[in-house]
C-alpha positions, 0 to 999 in steps of 0.5 A: 078875215085879214090875210095871215101874216107869216113870220120871216124864216130865221137864219140859223145864226138868229135861231142860235142867238135867240134866248127865249128864257131871257126874253120871257124873264124880262117881260115877266119882270115888267109886271105889266102883262100883255096889256102893257105891251099894248099900252107901250104901242107894239105893232109886232108881237114879241117872239115868245107870244108867237105860236108854231104855224102848224098849230094856229087856226086855219081862218080859210077853213069853212066854218062848221059852227053851222053844222053843230051847236053846243047845247043850251039848257034852260034851267027853269023848273029844275027843282020840280016840273022839268027836273027829269028833262033837264037831267037828261039834257045834262046827261046827253050833253056831258056824254057827247059834248062835255060842254053846255050853256045854261040860261035861267040858272039863277044868277042875276044878269046884273051880277054877271054884268058887274063881274065883267065890268070890274074884271076890265076895270082891274086890268085897265088900272094904272100899272103901278096899282096892278103891280102890287098884286102880281105874283107866281106864288100859288100860295097867294090866294089873290094874285094877278099874272100873265100866263100861269104857265109863262115860264114852262110853255113853249109859246105864251098866250095873249091874256092877263089874269087875276085869280081868287083861290078858295080851295082852303075855304072862303076869303075875307073880301078885304083881301080882294083888290078894291076895284072888284071887291063888291062885285066879286063877293056878290058873284061868288055868293050866286055861283056857290048856289049854282054849284050846289044845284049842278052837283045834284043835277050831275050826280042824277045825270050820272044815275047816282043819288043827288047827294053823291058828288057832294058826299064824296066831296068831288065839288068841294072848292073853287078857284076863279080865274078872271081873264082879260084879253086886250085887242091883239095887233097880230091875232093870227100869230097867237092864241088867247088860250091854247087848246086844253082841257080843264083839270077841275071836276067842273068849270062854270064860265062867264064870258062877255059878248065878244066871242072867241071860245071854241070847243072841239067836237067831232074834229071840228072847232065849234064856236060857243056863241055868247048868250047875254045872261048865259053861263057855260059849263064844261066837264073837267078832267077829274069828272071824266076820271071818276066817271070812268069816261062816262062824262067827257072832258073835252078840249077847248081854246080861245082865239086871240082877236083884234076886237076887244078887250074881252073878259071872262071869269072861269070858276074851276070847281075842285075835289077835296085835296085831302082825298084820293079818287079813282073811278066810281065803283058803279062805273066799273065791272069785269067788262068795263074795268077802271080806266085810271089809276088812283090819284088826288088833285094835288098830284093831278094839278102838279102834272098839269102845271108841269107841262103848261098848256102844251096842246096835250091832255093830262088825263092820259098820264093817269090811264091804266 
């Protein structure tokens, strides 16, 4: 591992003269993202991408990945012969890790490979072509951007993204960029089937009827965010994604084989080793809220790397925006009262976005 490069101490006059908002605005107006920085030939990271020293990974620390391994669940036979076994594995993983990897889940490997391929192709297009899709307007159902929280976060992450918003229902594939039209359509076709399967299995893992989560529309819609992490010239000074937990009910993640995703488990950062043909599932904040802490939404992060580019596609599954939710009655009692107040996903996302990925969870804001 390379020696960590530390910033030179800034003189007070330099501190006083630094205008972060101006630097961020000028960068955002290029609409070129961090890929544009690489293309311009930068050697040193702009200051707005550099994270405080005390938050950066300790590369000298002994790895604890040998002590723990994120559960890997084989979905073969989930409809019949192995269903109970798989439900129990999901239950244990959701209660203790908040994460699990899935193999033999029904999404063809070639469909996943094509999805990762077109994510890279979109972000590696000529800047003039990509710029047409650049937006921070949440009303735009398909948009490209660098850091959703760029304007509010104290330090930006080393990644660009293209987002597909299905919260109001299916999108016309003609609304997608041409380069990824076919692959995204095919991928979503399979992911939606897997979402229905997971909705049933998670319901049963919670000890409820298999259609429970579907009936309360807790896993109704999706937002798919496709991230692109180019090779970073100073990965020891920044993150691919800051520590956070997801505001969704569930996230289904496709990642390539580069690595970098870590989950916080028993105060250790554990690598989620990529499995070609595998998918990662993680419990979101909203699932922890309605299960009254039975299932855990766990913090995770992505390290920046000098090797790449890395690509991933996170399908965030959200509840119905028109319904209010509180902890499910079956998980509350006099001895174990509701831990969270009633809310809806619109309010939850508003709170989540207002602070950016600041390293702090959003759930405590809703705790009673």
